C-alpha positions in Angstrom: 98.2 109.3 97.2 97.3 112.9 97.4 100.2 115.4 96.7 99.0 117.7 99.5 97.5 116.7 102.8 95.3 119.6 103.9 94.4 120.1 107.6 91.8 122.9 107.9 92.6 123.9 104.4 96.3 124.3 105.1 98.9 122.0 103.5 100.6 119.8 106.1 104.2 119.0 105.2 105.6 118.3 108.7 103.6 117.3 111.8 104.6 116.3 115.3 102.6 113.9 117.4 102.6 114.3 121.2 101.9 110.8 122.5 102.9 109.0 119.3 102.8 105.5 120.9 99.1 105.6 121.5 97.3 103.3 119.1 95.2 106.0 117.5 98.1 108.4 117.3 100.6 105.9 115.8 98.0 105.0 113.2 97.6 108.6 112.1 101.4 109.1 112.2 101.8 106.1 109.8 99.0 107.4 107.5 100.7 110.8 107.3 104.0 109.1 106.3 102.1 107.1 103.6 101.0 110.5 102.2 104.6 111.8 102.2 104.3 114.1 105.2 107.4 114.5 107.4 106.5 113.0 110.9 108.0 113.3 114.3 106.6 112.3 117.6 107.3 112.0 121.4 105.9 109.9 124.2 106.1 109.6 127.9 106.9 105.9 127.5 109.9 106.4 125.2 112.8 104.0 126.3 110.4 101.5 127.9 110.8 97.8 126.9 107.0 97.6 126.1 107.3 100.3 123.4 110.7 99.5 121.9 109.3 97.5 119.0 106.8 100.2 118.1 109.4 102.9 118.3 111.7 100.9 116.0 108.9 100.3 113.5 107.9 104.0 113.4 111.5 105.0 112.9 111.8 102.5 110.0 108.9 104.3 108.3 110.8 107.5 108.7 109.2 108.9 111.8 111.6 110.8 114.1 110.8 109.7 117.7 112.2 111.9 120.5 111.7 112.5 124.3 108.6 114.5 125.3 110.6 117.5 126.3 109.7 119.9 123.5 112.8 119.2 121.4 110.8 117.6 118.6 108.9 120.8 117.8 111.0 123.1 115.6 110.3 126.2 113.5 109.9 123.7 110.6 107.0 121.9 112.4 103.8 123.1 110.7 101.4 121.2 113.0 101.4 119.7 116.5 98.8 116.9 116.9 97.5 116.3 120.4 95.0 113.8 121.9 92.7 114.6 124.8 95.2 112.8 127.1 97.8 115.6 126.6 97.7 118.2 129.3 98.1 122.0 129.1 101.6 121.9 130.7 103.0 119.5 128.1 106.5 120.7 126.9 105.6 119.9 123.2 102.6 122.3 123.5 104.7 125.1 124.9 107.3 124.6 122.2 104.6 124.7 119.5 103.2 128.0 120.8 106.7 129.4 120.9 107.5 128.6 117.2 104.0 129.3 115.9 103.1 125.7 114.9 99.4 125.1 114.5 98.0 123.0 117.3 95.3 120.5 116.2 93.4 117.7 117.9 93.9 114.1 116.8 90.3 114.1 115.4 91.1 117.1 113.1 93.9 115.1 111.5 91.6 112.1 111.1 88.8 114.3 109.7 91.4 115.6 107.1 92.2 112.0 106.2 88.5 111.2 105.8 87.9 114.3 103.5 87.7 113.3 99.9 87.7 109.5 100.6 84.9 107.0 100.5 85.2 106.5 104.2 83.5 103.9 106.4 83.6 105.2 110.0 82.9 102.5 112.7 81.4 103.9 115.9 80.0 102.3 119.1 81.0 101.8 122.7 82.1 98.2 122.1 83.5 96.3 119.2 84.9 99.2 117.1 88.4 97.8 116.5 87.2 94.3 115.7 84.5 95.5 113.2 87.0 98.0 111.6 89.4 95.1 111.1 86.7 92.9 109.7 85.5 95.4 107.2 89.0 96.2 106.1 90.0 92.5 105.7 86.8 91.5 104.0 87.0 94.4 101.5 90.7 93.7 100.9 90.0 90.0 100.3 87.5 91.1 97.7 90.1 93.0 95.8 88.8 96.5 96.8 92.2 97.6 98.2 91.0 99.9 101.1 93.1 102.0 103.4 93.0 101.7 107.1 93.3 103.9 110.2 92.5 101.7 113.3 92.8 101.8 117.1 94.5 98.4 117.3 96.9 96.3 115.2 95.4 93.6 112.9 97.2 90.3 113.4 97.2 89.6 109.7 99.0 92.9 109.0 101.4 92.3 111.9 102.3 88.9 110.3 103.0 90.8 107.1 105.7 92.9 108.9 103.6 96.0 109.5 102.7 97.8 112.7 99.2 96.7 111.8 96.9 99.6 112.6 97.3 101.7 109.4 97.6 100.8 105.7 97.6 102.8 102.5 95.5 101.0 99.9 95.2 101.8 96.2 91.5 102.7 96.1 89.6 105.6 97.5 88.0 103.4 100.2 89.1 104.2 103.8 88.1 102.3 106.9 88.5 104.2 110.2 87.6 103.7 113.8 85.5 106.6 115.1 86.0 107.0 118.9 83.2 108.6 121.0 85.3 108.9 124.1 86.3 112.6 123.6 83.2 113.5 121.6 85.3 114.3 118.5 83.6 112.0 116.0 81.1 114.8 115.3 83.8 116.3 113.1 83.6 113.5 110.5 81.6 113.3 107.3 81.9 109.7 106.2 80.4 107.9 103.2 79.0 105.2 105.6 78.8 105.4 109.4 78.4 102.1 111.4 76.8 102.4 114.8 77.3 99.2 116.8 75.9 99.7 120.2 75.5 102.1 123.2 76.5 101.6 126.8 77.9 103.7 129.6 81.7 103.9 129.1 83.5 107.3 128.9 80.3 109.3 128.9 76.7 109.0 130.1 74.4 107.1 127.7 72.2 110.1 126.7 75.4 112.0 125.7 76.7 109.1 123.7 73.4 108.6 121.9 73.4 112.3 120.8 77.0 112.0 119.5 75.9 109.0 117.4 72.8 110.8 116.1 75.1 113.7 115.1 77.5 111.4 113.3 74.5 109.7 111.5 73.2 113.1 110.3 76.6 113.9 108.8 76.9 110.6 107.0 75.7 109.7 103.5 74.5 106.3 104.7 74.0 104.8 108.1 74.3 101.1 109.2 73.0 100.5 112.7 72.5 97.7 115.1 68.8 96.7 114.8 68.9 94.7 118.1 70.1 97.6 120.4 67.0 99.3 121.8 69.1 102.5 122.5 69.5 102.9 118.7 65.9 102.4 117.8 65.3 106.1 117.2 68.4 106.5 115.1 67.7 107.4 111.4 69.4 104.5 109.7 69.5 103.2 106.1 70.3 99.6 107.1 69.7 97.9 110.4 71.7 94.7 110.8 70.6 91.8 113.0 72.2 88.4 113.8 70.6 85.6 111.8 71.1 81.9 112.4 73.7 82.3 115.1 75.6 79.3 116.3 78.1 79.5 119.2 81.0 77.1 119.7 83.9 77.2 122.1 86.2 79.0 119.6 84.0 80.2 116.8 80.6 81.8 115.9 78.5 81.4 112.8 75.8 83.6 111.2 73.6 83.1 108.2 73.2 85.1 105.0 70.3 83.6 103.2 70.9 79.9 102.9 74.7 80.2 103.5 76.4 79.9 106.9 79.5 82.0 107.5 81.8 80.8 110.3 84.2 83.2 112.1 87.1 81.6 114.0 86.5 83.8 117.1 84.1 83.0 120.0 81.4 85.0 121.8 78.0 86.3 121.1 79.4 89.8 120.8 81.5 88.7 117.8 78.4 87.4 116.1 77.1 91.0 116.3 80.4 92.3 115.2 80.4 90.0 112.2 76.8 90.9 111.3 77.8 94.6 111.3 80.8 94.0 109.1 78.8 91.9 106.6 76.1 94.5 106.3 78.6 97.1 105.3 80.4 94.9 102.8 77.1 93.9 101.2 76.3 97.6 100.9 79.6 97.8 98.9 78.6 94.9 96.6 80.9 92.2 98.0 79.7 88.7 96.9 78.6 86.3 99.6 81.0 83.6 98.5 83.9 86.0 98.7 82.7 87.1 102.2 82.5 83.5 103.4 86.1 83.0 102.4 87.2 86.2 104.1 85.3 85.4 107.3 86.8 82.0 107.6 90.3 83.4 107.2 89.9 86.3 109.6 93.0 86.6 111.9 91.6 88.9 114.5 93.0 91.9 116.3 95.8 92.2 118.9 94.5 91.7 122.5 91.0 90.9 121.4 90.5 87.5 123.0 93.9 86.1 122.0 93.9 82.5 123.2 97.1 80.7 124.4 96.5 77.0 125.2 99.4 76.1 127.4 101.2 72.8 127.5 99.8 72.2 131.1 96.2 72.4 129.9 95.5 75.9 131.3 94.0 78.3 128.8 95.2 81.9 129.0 93.2 84.6 127.2 94.5 88.2 126.7 91.7 90.7 126.1 91.3 94.5 125.8 88.0 94.6 127.8 88.0 97.7 129.9 84.4 98.6 130.8 81.6 96.5 132.3 79.9 95.7 129.0 83.2 94.5 127.5 84.1 92.5 130.6 80.7 90.8 130.5 81.3 89.9 126.8 84.8 88.6 127.5 83.7 86.5 130.5 80.8 85.0 128.5 83.1 84.0 125.7 85.5 82.5 128.2 82.7 80.4 129.6 82.8 78.5 126.3 86.4 77.5 127.0 86.1 76.7 130.7 83.6 76.4 133.5 86.1 77.9 136.0 87.6 81.3 135.3 90.5 83.1 137.0 90.0 86.7 135.9 92.6 89.4 136.2 91.6 93.0 135.5 93.6 96.2 135.4 91.4 99.2 135.5 92.8 102.2 133.6 92.5 105.7 134.8 91.1 107.1 138.1 88.3 109.1 136.4 86.9 106.2 134.4 87.1 103.9 137.4 85.2 106.4 139.5 82.6 106.9 136.7 81.9 103.2 136.4 82.3 102.1 140.0 78.7 100.9 140.5 78.6 99.2 137.0 81.8 97.3 137.8 80.4 96.0 141.0 77.1 94.9 139.5 78.8 93.2 136.5 81.2 91.3 138.8 78.4 90.1 141.0 76.4 88.9 138.0 79.0 87.2 135.8 81.3 85.4 138.2 80.3 82.1 139.9 81.4 80.0 142.8 84.8 78.5 142.1 85.9 81.6 140.0 88.4 84.1 141.1 88.7 87.8 140.4 91.9 89.7 141.0 92.0 93.5 140.5 95.4 95.0 139.8 96.1 98.6 140.9 94.6 101.2 138.6 96.9 101.9 135.6 98.3 105.4 135.7 100.1 106.8 132.7 101.1 110.1 134.3 99.7 113.6 134.4 97.2 115.2 136.7 94.6 112.9 138.4 92.5 112.9 141.5 93.5 109.6 143.1 90.4 109.1 145.3 89.4 105.7 144.1 91.3 102.3 144.0 90.8 98.7 143.1 90.3 98.0 146.8 87.3 100.3 146.7 85.9 98.5 143.7 86.2 95.2 145.5 84.6 96.7 148.6 81.7 98.0 146.5 81.2 94.5 145.0 80.4 93.1 148.4 79.9 89.6 149.6 80.2 87.1 146.7 80.5 83.3 146.3 83.8 83.6 144.4 87.2 84.8 145.4 87.5 88.6 144.9 90.4 90.6 146.0 92.5 93.6 145.1 96.2 92.6 144.6 99.3 94.7 145.2 100.8 94.0 141.8 101.8 91.5 139.2 104.1 89.4 141.4 101.3 88.7 143.8 98.9 87.9 140.9 101.4 85.4 139.4 101.7 83.7 142.8 97.9 83.4 143.2 97.6 82.0 139.7 100.4 79.5 140.4 98.5 78.4 143.5 95.0 78.2 142.0 95.2 77.3 138.4 94.7 73.7 137.3 94.2 72.0 133.9 91.0 73.1 132.2 90.9 76.5 133.8 90.8 79.7 131.9 93.0 82.6 133.1 91.5 85.7 131.6 93.6 88.9 131.6 91.7 92.1 130.8 92.7 95.8 130.6 93.5 98.6 128.2 96.1 101.2 127.3 99.0 99.7 129.2 101.5 98.5 126.5 103.1 96.1 129.0 99.9 93.9 129.3 100.8 91.5 126.5 104.1 90.8 128.3 102.2 90.1 131.5 100.0 87.7 129.5 103.1 85.8 128.5 104.2 85.6 132.1 100.8 84.3 133.1 100.9 81.7 130.4 104.3 80.5 131.6 103.3 80.2 135.2 99.9 78.7 134.5 101.3 76.2 132.0 104.0 75.1 134.5 101.4 74.8 137.3 99.1 72.7 135.0 102.0 70.4 134.1 102.6 69.7 137.8 99.0 68.7 138.5 
């Protein structure tokens, strides 16, 4: 690896991450450690059971993890790395200003990592983590030894004992997830940018399209979705499309020439994800036979449609879906598993919920059917300043009269009781939501209660 890691032309030898448990931040923290940089970090969720394993893993790598009270920033700290979620009154920021540490945004650190690498930057409002994982795994299987900075843990890497969202490979290839949510991806100059799709999520569609156009102009090559009309005017070198798609309950297949490649993940959206990853890997001269092996062996990404078939015959799926487009895709994939769906969704953040209120209501009315159930948990709030003028009750009210059960619940205990009462063998319990590290634990609770309910029936 490089002897000096330069951020803005300045050598970085010690860096502190405020919010180090965030998936993007923890990936950067690991990557800095792989480069030999001294790393410390803090988080609001320190000491919580849901983050204990991550904290231990970061400390094993040599990261010092401390409370978010400013104590982690010392005169030896050269840089303080912040994400957009960190507010102006954060104690770490005050400490950095007091000791003269340079304050940088997360995207500046990622841009520094990209500099000098043959980087593949994956962008789009849906599918980034999955496509990033696919490209990394396919290139790795082909012996190209890429590095990785991702927004979610890869299950294969977790099985190897890693945190799973960052790896230091031996080649100059680097696969990164380029997030449009804060507009920062316009800092990057990748070898290849991958533009997957456009929908309303964190920003209005016209603003997102302009961000992607800027990223494309700064890239040496562009691979874009040829089936998304909102990307039709994007200047792209390669436009991928899904050829020969076959959908099964737990897999999808696409064609390359006369060969069929089968991915052990369901959903039409994963056919698009696979087509994107294959287009990139073929640009990097990966043989089709090698790709077919890699596709068949793909393990997936944490909380991206993780299926738990309980002993009682109830299927529980844990998914990261957190906007209307992703919820539509997750529900469509779940329809391949069961005709009857019990959906549980935890909206994250008051501002995003307010921004997407009408789109949520429309999606819910269109994707759920008679016999289904939709339970909205209270909006996830991670702390900080927020105008709390929206609620899950308001989303349900906006959804209106529907032929399925739709209600805002008071919390997880009420949800478990409702699932215990309603679930029966053959049903799919679909948990959706983002950012909250305790959701995988709730998925296990749902599987336990649903499985027991199914055995009794």
